VOGU-3710 file (C-alpha; in Angstrom, 3 decimals, decimal comma):
1> mkgkqavefg> 36,872/-82,927/-12,321  38,336/-84,200/-15,486  41,552/-82,412/-17,235  43,139/-81,313/-14,089  44,656/-82,900/-10,796  43,930/-81,728/-7,512  46,383/-79,596/-5,996  47,108/-81,120/-2,470  48,530/-80,647/0,769  49,390/-82,588/4,052
11> kgdwktfeqg> 50,464/-82,195/7,501  54,106/-81,863/6,464  52,819/-78,581/5,041  51,580/-77,251/8,530  53,912/-78,569/11,295  53,826/-75,276/12,832  50,923/-72,661/13,095  53,651/-70,113/11,062  53,805/-72,626/8,507  50,300/-73,590/8,128
21> iekewlltng> 49,267/-69,686/7,643  51,598/-69,206/4,766  49,215/-70,948/1,904  45,645/-69,409/1,396  42,558/-70,003/-0,909  40,152/-68,074/-2,468  36,494/-68,446/-4,032  34,564/-65,616/-5,544  30,866/-65,407/-6,534  30,974/-63,865/-9,865
31> iggfasstii> 29,490/-59,972/-8,245  32,281/-59,138/-6,259  31,925/-61,301/-3,280  34,364/-63,909/-2,042  35,513/-66,179/0,584  39,245/-66,957/1,510  41,274/-68,291/4,411  44,664/-70,137/4,972  44,863/-73,911/4,121  44,875/-74,529/8,196
41> gantrryhgl> 41,301/-72,606/8,501  43,073/-69,777/10,887  42,043/-66,190/9,424  45,076/-64,124/9,384  43,696/-61,090/7,462  40,736/-58,735/7,882  39,840/-59,985/4,611  39,579/-63,606/5,380  36,146/-65,074/5,740  33,886/-67,670/4,602
51> lvaslnpptq> 31,330/-65,074/3,184  32,598/-61,399/2,221  29,341/-60,211/0,504  29,290/-57,608/-2,231  26,001/-55,676/-1,612  26,293/-53,470/-4,461  28,378/-55,250/-7,338  31,177/-55,224/-7,187  31,588/-52,942/-4,228  30,255/-52,439/-0,527
61> rhlilskide> 32,019/-55,674/0,408  30,968/-56,800/3,941  32,309/-59,527/6,081  29,458/-61,617/6,745  30,421/-64,998/7,983  34,273/-65,205/9,572  34,404/-68,703/10,037  32,892/-71,707/11,562  34,559/-73,259/14,540  34,037/-77,049/14,583
71> siliegrhyn> 34,214/-79,293/17,695  33,541/-82,964/18,287  32,663/-84,957/21,518  33,680/-88,420/21,826  32,774/-90,237/24,895  33,338/-87,081/27,113  36,583/-86,367/25,214  36,392/-82,598/23,632  38,406/-81,798/20,296  38,413/-78,543/18,928
81> lysfknpdyv> 39,322/-78,641/15,088  39,367/-75,028/14,277  42,695/-72,675/14,418  43,273/-69,269/15,150  45,471/-66,881/17,024  44,849/-63,900/19,500  47,475/-62,008/21,161  48,270/-64,606/23,783  47,292/-67,683/22,536  47,395/-70,141/19,510
91> mrgyhylqrf> 44,388/-72,678/19,170  45,901/-75,683/17,106  42,822/-77,306/15,522  45,073/-78,016/12,696  46,796/-80,907/14,543  43,626/-82,885/13,401  43,734/-81,741/10,027  45,078/-84,506/7,533  44,788/-83,299/4,101  43,597/-80,165/2,434
101> alyplpqfly> 43,067/-79,875/-1,493  41,733/-77,612/-3,936  39,884/-79,855/-6,698  38,714/-77,058/-7,666  37,022/-76,231/-4,534  38,829/-75,960/-1,213  38,547/-79,414/0,615  39,485/-80,196/4,211  39,885/-83,876/5,798  40,031/-83,985/9,630
111> svedvfiekk> 40,507/-87,143/11,355  40,019/-87,618/15,255  39,934/-91,112/16,944  38,284/-93,317/14,484  36,224/-90,551/13,058  36,711/-88,779/9,438  35,291/-85,166/8,806  35,237/-84,256/5,180  34,330/-80,282/4,780  34,008/-78,762/1,225
121> itlvqgenta> 33,306/-75,152/0,545  31,673/-73,036/-2,215  30,176/-69,861/-2,845  26,988/-69,653/-5,176  27,483/-67,747/-8,553  25,371/-64,482/-8,765  24,617/-64,755/-5,157  26,041/-63,695/-1,787  25,497/-67,123/-0,459  28,018/-69,552/0,773
131> aivyrilngr> 27,571/-73,376/1,301  29,721/-75,227/3,727  29,172/-79,299/3,395  30,510/-81,965/6,086  30,269/-85,511/5,596  30,982/-87,125/8,982  32,262/-91,012/8,678  31,774/-92,048/12,212  33,288/-94,784/14,212  32,261/-96,814/16,963
141> ssikikltpl> 31,164/-94,232/19,283  28,226/-92,033/19,487  29,434/-88,592/18,944  28,499/-84,941/18,955  29,373/-82,499/16,359  29,051/-78,695/17,478  29,433/-76,115/14,747  29,752/-72,311/15,866  29,396/-69,427/13,504  31,481/-66,434/14,028
151> vnfrdyhqns> 29,270/-63,830/12,397  30,019/-59,962/11,675  28,827/-57,023/9,579  31,307/-54,564/8,561  33,212/-53,311/5,651  35,976/-55,451/4,478  38,619/-52,953/4,954  37,749/-52,201/8,686  37,790/-54,090/12,011  34,992/-54,591/14,231
161> sksymvfaqe> 34,930/-54,156/18,161  32,102/-55,812/20,581  31,821/-52,626/22,030  30,243/-51,030/18,720  28,585/-54,027/17,439  24,549/-54,194/17,538  23,007/-57,727/16,443  19,496/-59,057/16,912  18,219/-62,463/16,298  15,661/-64,920/15,989
171> syenrvtinp> 16,216/-68,660/16,038  14,460/-71,683/15,035  15,360/-75,569/15,227  17,755/-75,315/12,274  17,828/-72,000/11,453  18,853/-68,573/12,867  17,955/-64,968/11,509  20,473/-62,269/12,550  19,659/-58,576/11,981  22,727/-56,247/12,245
181> ynldlninly> 22,432/-52,333/13,280  18,653/-52,552/12,572  19,242/-52,548/8,763  16,880/-53,870/5,890  19,047/-56,841/5,717  19,428/-60,035/7,429  22,102/-62,695/7,809  20,462/-66,223/7,465  22,413/-69,111/8,667  20,800/-72,602/8,051
191> csegtfvked> 21,996/-76,109/8,967  20,188/-79,123/7,301  20,828/-81,513/10,588  20,675/-81,219/14,435  19,429/-78,294/16,516  20,522/-74,529/16,747  21,340/-73,857/20,468  21,181/-70,181/21,329  23,904/-68,331/23,022  23,008/-65,022/24,759
201> dcwfnnmyyp> 25,725/-62,312/24,601  28,493/-64,678/23,509  31,327/-63,375/21,351  34,626/-64,294/20,097  37,291/-61,747/21,354  40,431/-60,536/20,033  41,343/-62,619/16,954  44,449/-61,715/15,821  45,549/-60,945/12,111  49,323/-61,362/11,814
211> veaerglhav> 49,217/-60,117/8,249  47,564/-56,888/8,941  50,164/-56,082/11,745  53,021/-56,828/9,272  51,144/-54,230/6,994  50,892/-51,490/10,054  47,263/-51,944/10,102  45,163/-52,667/13,372  45,244/-56,246/13,796  42,774/-57,649/16,359
221> edhyipgyfe> 38,831/-57,619/16,339  35,785/-59,391/17,653  33,048/-61,526/16,175  29,579/-62,320/17,606  28,484/-65,912/18,226  24,641/-66,190/17,811  24,783/-69,735/19,244  25,764/-73,118/17,697  24,215/-76,172/15,823  24,495/-79,571/17,068
231> velepgedrt> 24,270/-82,599/15,339  24,432/-86,200/17,057  25,381/-89,563/15,286  25,467/-92,891/16,209  28,231/-95,807/15,958  28,942/-96,307/12,192  26,997/-93,515/10,843  27,620/-91,692/7,430  26,129/-88,268/7,594  26,110/-85,426/5,409
241> isfiatvekk> 25,409/-82,127/6,818  24,586/-78,572/4,745  25,686/-75,302/6,492  24,280/-72,036/4,148  24,959/-68,497/5,085  23,310/-65,961/3,051  22,303/-62,452/3,006  19,862/-62,747/0,169  16,107/-62,478/0,609  15,420/-65,509/-1,766
251> vnsfdgvsli> 17,824/-68,514/-1,878  17,185/-70,835/-4,560  18,554/-73,918/-2,753  19,647/-75,324/0,658  21,316/-78,347/-0,692  24,899/-77,841/-0,208  25,855/-81,140/-2,003  24,196/-79,822/-5,156  25,344/-76,441/-4,633  28,910/-77,828/-4,618
261> kneedriqkl> 28,344/-79,994/-8,056  26,663/-76,971/-9,676  29,952/-74,952/-9,542  32,325/-77,758/-9,953  30,353/-78,189/-13,271  30,465/-74,644/-14,050  34,384/-74,597/-13,560  34,772/-77,865/-15,884  32,590/-75,799/-18,525  35,118/-72,931/-18,605
271> mdisgykdsf> 38,034/-75,208/-18,823  36,084/-76,886/-21,827  35,526/-74,010/-23,590  39,274/-72,744/-23,340  40,145/-76,127/-25,313  43,327/-76,522/-23,258  44,855/-79,830/-21,932  47,859/-78,322/-20,511  47,460/-78,530/-16,766  49,125/-75,228/-16,250
281> alqlvkasdd> 47,032/-73,359/-18,785  43,768/-74,989/-17,316  44,601/-73,755/-13,864  44,835/-70,388/-15,013  41,711/-70,315/-16,769  40,189/-71,243/-13,616  42,073/-68,516/-11,751  40,835/-66,097/-14,554  37,385/-66,720/-13,699  37,504/-65,116/-10,345
291> fivyrkstda> 38,122/-61,720/-11,779  35,220/-61,606/-14,067  32,624/-60,199/-12,257  29,019/-58,106/-12,919  29,070/-54,265/-12,134  25,631/-53,567/-11,311  26,283/-49,476/-11,985  26,925/-50,447/-15,596  24,804/-53,601/-16,054  27,774/-55,409/-17,374
301> ktiiagypwf> 30,850/-57,451/-16,964  34,103/-55,880/-15,990  37,441/-57,152/-14,348  38,472/-56,978/-10,653  41,930/-55,721/-10,494  42,979/-58,214/-7,171  41,816/-59,991/-4,294  41,482/-59,252/-1,543  41,052/-55,508/-1,591  40,842/-53,886/-5,290
311> tdwgrdtmia> 37,772/-53,560/-7,166  37,583/-52,503/-10,872  40,193/-50,310/-12,610  40,481/-49,226/-16,298  44,147/-49,561/-16,765  44,255/-52,879/-14,862  41,205/-54,264/-16,902  42,759/-53,435/-20,339  46,047/-54,877/-19,488  44,567/-58,036/-18,149
321> lpgitlatgr> 41,884/-58,621/-20,605  43,734/-60,613/-23,207  44,837/-63,073/-20,914  41,586/-63,061/-18,572  39,100/-63,122/-21,343  40,572/-63,888/-24,653  42,968/-66,616/-24,090  40,295/-68,270/-21,948  37,954/-68,418/-24,880  35,377/-65,913/-23,145
331> fedakqilft> 34,954/-63,701/-25,843  31,588/-62,503/-25,368  32,821/-61,485/-21,772  35,649/-59,483/-23,609  33,165/-57,871/-25,844  30,862/-56,855/-23,078  33,711/-55,045/-21,254  35,068/-53,259/-24,240  31,519/-52,082/-25,012  30,901/-50,765/-21,475
341> fskyvkdglv> 34,083/-48,950/-21,187  33,386/-47,412/-24,581  30,542/-45,568/-23,383  32,093/-44,157/-20,316  35,004/-42,615/-22,461  35,045/-38,833/-21,675  37,376/-36,182/-23,542  39,399/-39,310/-25,095  40,149/-40,753/-21,629  39,145/-44,122/-20,333
351> pntfpdagee> 37,861/-44,143/-16,396  40,341/-45,164/-13,934  37,898/-46,312/-11,840  34,337/-47,120/-12,734  31,248/-45,149/-10,831  29,319/-46,482/-8,200  25,598/-45,285/-7,338  25,655/-41,527/-7,797  29,367/-41,115/-8,244  31,432/-39,804/-11,287
361> phynsvdaal> 34,287/-42,275/-12,771  37,678/-40,833/-12,212  39,771/-40,267/-15,157  43,257/-39,792/-13,573  45,067/-42,102/-16,185  47,151/-41,090/-19,064  47,731/-45,154/-20,171  44,183/-46,759/-19,648  42,822/-45,397/-22,837  46,073/-46,124/-24,819
371> wyfeavnkyi> 45,447/-49,713/-23,362  42,299/-49,814/-24,577  43,770/-49,818/-28,062  46,059/-52,902/-27,354  42,996/-54,858/-26,016  40,764/-53,994/-29,000  43,446/-55,304/-31,420  43,956/-58,488/-29,334  40,069/-58,931/-29,375  40,307/-58,681/-33,230
381> dytddydfie> 43,294/-60,967/-33,254  41,331/-63,723/-31,473  37,587/-63,208/-33,007  38,057/-61,369/-36,282  35,222/-59,680/-35,137  35,737/-56,223/-37,221  31,911/-55,863/-37,471  31,378/-55,160/-33,659  34,635/-52,809/-33,394  33,331/-50,632/-36,316
391> kniypvlkni> 29,839/-50,333/-34,967  30,556/-49,890/-31,387  34,117/-49,070/-30,644  35,928/-47,473/-33,660  34,301/-44,082/-33,393  35,535/-44,182/-29,580  38,898/-44,577/-30,774  38,978/-41,875/-33,139  37,653/-39,630/-30,377  40,712/-40,809/-28,131
401> ihfyingtaf> 43,299/-40,015/-30,748  41,521/-36,467/-31,349  41,861/-35,659/-27,706  45,329/-36,941/-27,242  46,668/-35,061/-30,262  44,622/-31,619/-29,060  44,818/-32,050/-25,529  42,537/-33,116/-22,671  42,760/-33,295/-19,018  45,750/-33,620/-16,753
411> nikmdkdfli> 48,045/-31,778/-19,473  47,885/-34,637/-21,995  48,473/-33,516/-25,232  50,710/-34,571/-28,095  53,745/-32,018/-28,380  55,466/-30,579/-31,299  57,863/-33,390/-31,892  54,654/-35,878/-31,985  55,197/-37,642/-28,293  52,705/-37,509/-26,002
421> sagnektqlt> 53,404/-35,399/-22,779  51,259/-35,603/-19,344  50,567/-34,381/-15,893  52,677/-32,114/-13,451  54,770/-32,655/-10,372  51,689/-33,317/-8,324  50,100/-36,009/-10,401  50,585/-39,772/-10,885  48,974/-40,772/-14,023  50,842/-43,825/-15,209
431> wmdakvgdwv> 50,944/-47,131/-13,768  53,605/-46,501/-11,325  51,238/-44,286/-9,350  52,404/-44,562/-5,551  51,576/-41,556/-3,445  51,315/-40,930/0,025  49,660/-37,591/1,162  51,656/-34,971/-0,827  54,618/-37,231/-1,591  54,892/-38,554/-5,158
441> vtprngkave> 57,060/-41,495/-4,727  57,840/-41,823/-8,507  57,484/-38,666/-10,284  56,965/-39,489/-14,061  55,321/-36,258/-15,326  56,593/-35,296/-18,746  56,946/-37,936/-21,638  57,048/-41,538/-20,298  58,538/-44,196/-22,363  55,634/-46,595/-22,356
451> inalwynalk> 53,084/-43,888/-22,587  54,892/-43,057/-26,115  55,101/-46,625/-26,880  51,554/-47,371/-26,351  50,861/-43,846/-28,491  52,725/-45,413/-31,486  51,010/-48,898/-31,066  47,563/-46,899/-30,804  48,486/-44,970/-34,083  49,137/-48,096/-36,170
461> imaklagrfg> 46,288/-49,781/-34,833  44,022/-46,703/-36,013  45,830/-46,863/-39,449  44,752/-50,769/-39,522  41,366/-50,300/-38,550  40,757/-47,221/-41,147  41,942/-49,226/-43,921  39,826/-52,168/-43,058  36,732/-49,813/-42,884  37,668/-48,000/-46,128
471> edtngyenta> 38,721/-44,694/-44,521  41,831/-42,893/-45,154  44,921/-43,921/-43,330  47,333/-41,390/-44,116  46,788/-39,319/-40,924  47,451/-42,341/-38,517  50,126/-43,504/-40,531  51,830/-40,353/-41,066  51,661/-39,448/-37,473  53,030/-43,049/-36,323
481> ekvrpsfeet> 55,740/-42,594/-39,026  56,678/-39,319/-37,237  56,393/-40,626/-33,656  58,996/-43,708/-34,610  62,003/-41,571/-35,044  61,195/-39,041/-32,591  60,534/-41,770/-29,954  64,031/-43,086/-30,745  65,736/-39,839/-30,619  64,311/-38,580/-27,598
491> fwneagqcly> 64,422/-41,938/-25,549  67,357/-43,947/-26,574  70,221/-44,066/-24,043  73,294/-44,762/-25,664  75,314/-45,005/-22,394  72,990/-47,761/-20,842  71,886/-49,242/-24,058  68,686/-49,074/-23,357  65,670/-46,511/-23,031  65,149/-43,307/-20,462
501> dvvaekykdd> 62,227/-43,907/-18,369  60,790/-40,181/-18,518  62,102/-37,273/-20,628  61,265/-33,781/-19,548  62,137/-30,125/-20,388  65,165/-30,362/-18,216  65,968/-33,909/-17,658  66,137/-37,437/-18,825  65,430/-39,962/-16,195  67,889/-42,939/-16,982
511> kirpnqilaa> 66,869/-45,071/-14,223  66,631/-48,813/-15,633  62,771/-49,543/-15,094  60,662/-52,150/-16,898  58,367/-49,859/-18,654  60,650/-49,705/-21,683  59,988/-53,114/-22,549  56,548/-52,216/-23,934  58,812/-50,443/-26,651  59,321/-53,938/-28,326
521> slsypvivgd> 56,429/-56,217/-26,934  53,413/-54,515/-27,985  51,646/-55,622/-31,108  53,095/-52,866/-33,182  56,534/-52,077/-31,411  58,253/-48,658/-31,689  61,717/-50,181/-31,424  62,765/-53,408/-33,630  66,126/-54,752/-34,540  69,312/-54,629/-32,701
531> kakkivdrvr> 68,061/-51,790/-30,437  65,152/-54,046/-29,426  67,447/-56,615/-28,482  69,523/-54,666/-26,476  66,488/-53,200/-24,604  65,575/-56,915/-23,861  69,222/-57,787/-22,691  69,379/-54,786/-20,385  65,878/-55,717/-18,879  67,015/-58,987/-18,447
541> kdlytayglr> 70,194/-58,307/-16,732  68,934/-55,241/-14,329  65,462/-56,277/-13,467  64,642/-60,065/-14,265  63,847/-62,412/-11,096  62,284/-65,734/-11,205  58,774/-64,092/-10,739  58,800/-60,975/-12,667  60,817/-57,605/-13,328  61,904/-55,494/-10,450
551> slsffseqyr> 60,176/-51,818/-10,872  63,906/-50,516/-10,570  67,297/-51,638/-11,057  69,020/-53,422/-8,322  71,913/-51,452/-8,781  70,182/-48,048/-8,492  70,762/-46,035/-5,248  66,847/-45,574/-4,652  66,398/-49,078/-4,957  64,213/-50,843/-2,019
561> giyvgdqysr> 64,261/-54,345/-2,078  61,623/-55,346/0,797  57,928/-54,222/0,786  56,667/-54,204/4,054  55,465/-51,953/7,045  52,818/-49,410/7,264  51,849/-47,698/4,116  54,246/-45,031/3,960  57,156/-48,016/3,869  55,121/-49,999/1,265
571> dgayhqgtvw> 54,247/-47,236/-1,080  57,847/-46,156/-0,656  59,261/-49,569/-2,198  56,207/-50,395/-4,607  57,624/-49,066/-7,721  61,307/-48,792/-6,223  62,418/-52,224/-6,277  59,539/-54,242/-5,881  58,767/-57,177/-8,550  55,611/-57,213/-10,532
581> vwplghfita> 54,772/-59,987/-12,443  52,548/-58,536/-15,173  55,630/-56,980/-17,102  57,022/-60,369/-17,286  54,269/-61,404/-20,025  55,433/-58,589/-22,129  59,081/-59,136/-21,473  58,662/-62,781/-22,732  56,810/-61,480/-25,642  59,586/-59,199/-26,466
591> yvrvygytqe> 61,948/-61,661/-25,875  60,544/-64,379/-28,391  60,036/-61,653/-30,863  64,046/-60,597/-31,029  65,487/-63,952/-30,406  63,021/-65,693/-32,902  59,868/-68,179/-32,204  62,568/-70,960/-32,772  62,042/-74,120/-30,629  65,321/-72,752/-28,703
601> grqialrfiq> 63,677/-69,287/-28,323  60,461/-70,925/-26,849  62,427/-73,066/-24,670  64,142/-70,097/-22,993  60,731/-68,521/-22,677  59,311/-71,675/-20,891  61,983/-71,193/-18,224  60,453/-67,629/-17,522  57,408/-69,140/-16,801  58,149/-72,376/-15,134
611> pfkdhlrdac> 58,558/-70,736/-11,852  54,733/-69,741/-11,576  54,021/-73,440/-11,961  55,456/-73,513/-8,325  54,103/-70,214/-7,092  50,519/-72,043/-7,772  50,964/-74,078/-4,707  52,087/-70,816/-2,521  50,636/-67,736/-1,553  47,228/-67,683/-3,021
621> igsiseifdg> 46,740/-71,538/-4,060  46,106/-71,554/-7,830  46,364/-67,890/-8,371  49,200/-65,404/-8,958  50,320/-62,909/-6,725  50,240/-59,047/-7,524  54,248/-58,416/-6,329  57,063/-60,063/-4,874  59,936/-58,382/-2,912  62,871/-57,569/-5,193
631> nqplkprgcf> 65,579/-58,824/-2,522  65,837/-62,991/-2,478  63,724/-64,834/-1,631  61,331/-62,919/-3,560  58,334/-63,259/-0,907  54,901/-62,716/-2,463  53,237/-59,470/-1,147  50,409/-57,186/-1,871  47,225/-58,874/-3,420  47,325/-62,786/-3,315
641> aqawsvgeil> 45,574/-63,002/-6,644  45,975/-60,309/-9,212  44,053/-60,130/-12,570  47,000/-58,932/-14,697  49,496/-61,219/-13,198  47,359/-64,095/-14,166  46,226/-62,616/-17,407  49,954/-61,748/-18,813  51,331/-65,280/-17,564  48,589/-67,375/-19,364
651> rayvedvcgp> 48,835/-64,999/-22,618  52,567/-65,380/-22,489  52,285/-68,811/-22,130  49,826/-69,644/-24,887  50,922/-66,999/-27,368  54,707/-66,855/-26,920  55,692/-70,346/-25,345  53,501/-73,188/-26,292  51,389/-71,744/-29,350  47,871/-73,029/-30,095
661> gi> 46,426/-76,589/-29,155  48,177/-77,039/-25,857
//
């Protein structure tokens, strides 16, 4: 592809199995399905697979094809190219792996004796279809290639056991149809070359997932093997083999080579639309595409929060939208997302989660509706499309303001001091929402600092829109001007030279958290001048790391620096010191705002960005992780690809570091 160099790795990157499984790759199909594994092809998560289909886009994800185990027979010598781990054994097929590249699709190059085997993988956009293409460059011997599919059919959050798996199959010369659990759905596997050889009652037992074990989850599962495809090659032959796996009733093409080219061309078009020439920005443009998907229940686009386990969330969508859709030039997608969310606003609240078939949305978020205003304002900044906002969005924004002033669900209401209060001791309504059973890990009921920064921002945006649309601005402007001094009086912590995190009737929480940075970073900052600079300085000193902001000061007694273990342990650290990427975007904006958009200021801001250029070669190649340990060496954790992480780093890089025309 033009405009971008491949991200490449070689044998020095997988000297051991443990080293080889540190880096992963991700492909998506635009409807919630995905493919993912490690760069050595060993699955280490229950979420890894060559086809994880979304049966009700973007939900009901099911593992369909775990992997293909490739082997080669040369003059009686048998070589296994695949890698895996079970509780007692490690298969080291990666010894024959010579190169791995992401350019922009995963490519593997194996070498065995005098034979080269190239493998490329793609998913078909809008289909639950995977294509794996092999090119065999044979040497001086007659050889046999054996392709053994490991099949499954289970919810992607679960593990399968042979004891409970039911598959029926019909096989043909170069195709096998597998029916799971007598459902009205078939798994079709097609190979363009060779012959299918059926195996009776054949299973892959006890695949071990070390990442799931680390997360305190069940880490062993079985897969069904229907048989294998066998391809014979003559000496010196150059052969291309297309392997197609699908659950679609109709497949438009079985030509893997053309499917790969189609996907490469599609990605190149997205890069061209962005207009960027900068390689880092282009990588993030590509990464952004993974998160924009179609939702069947709303018949519209939405933004997946993160892979491999999240679907779409209202709060995450609004925070991620400026970077994921606007900074990438995908304005129609942004418009569609804003319009769709406008149709689901209820009593002034934006859905925290969207409905699936027959389900009601969940509205348990105080900030999603307020982030909606910032997303709308960013949309206008990029497009100047006031007509769309006036006709479709502005009435909804007025509705939100009405309910926030007069009160709505979850005790969300403007108090007599013009600040927003929300929740009780049992609710988690902000983004710091970790809760295990009845244990509220980070209680933030009352007046949270970022909620009221967002509230002021929303009022100022409404005043701007009202003026544009010929309506009275005084109500919004007057309320905003009452919020500003009340906010400063309520939240300013003179002793800490920063802001309190939460203020309630009986206490002021002086823990140093990143939430306060929004007071200086939003489109309309509620704190400016010297105090804004002090906030930035305090956040940098107590919370800044190379990969984001700690969720709690390193110096706090409640600080937890390692995010590992079972759900209780992980959620206990989630917002108690774990590093989050997305607030760093707002920190960068606030930094250049208070220190000036000068060459020197932008150079410092660039230093905040630089570590992510290295991170794109780590964890999920080409994307940005959700979180990192608070303790050094800042190991990536959580979702290996997160929308608001990618979106906020791209937005800050474009808007605050480089400027237009990069």
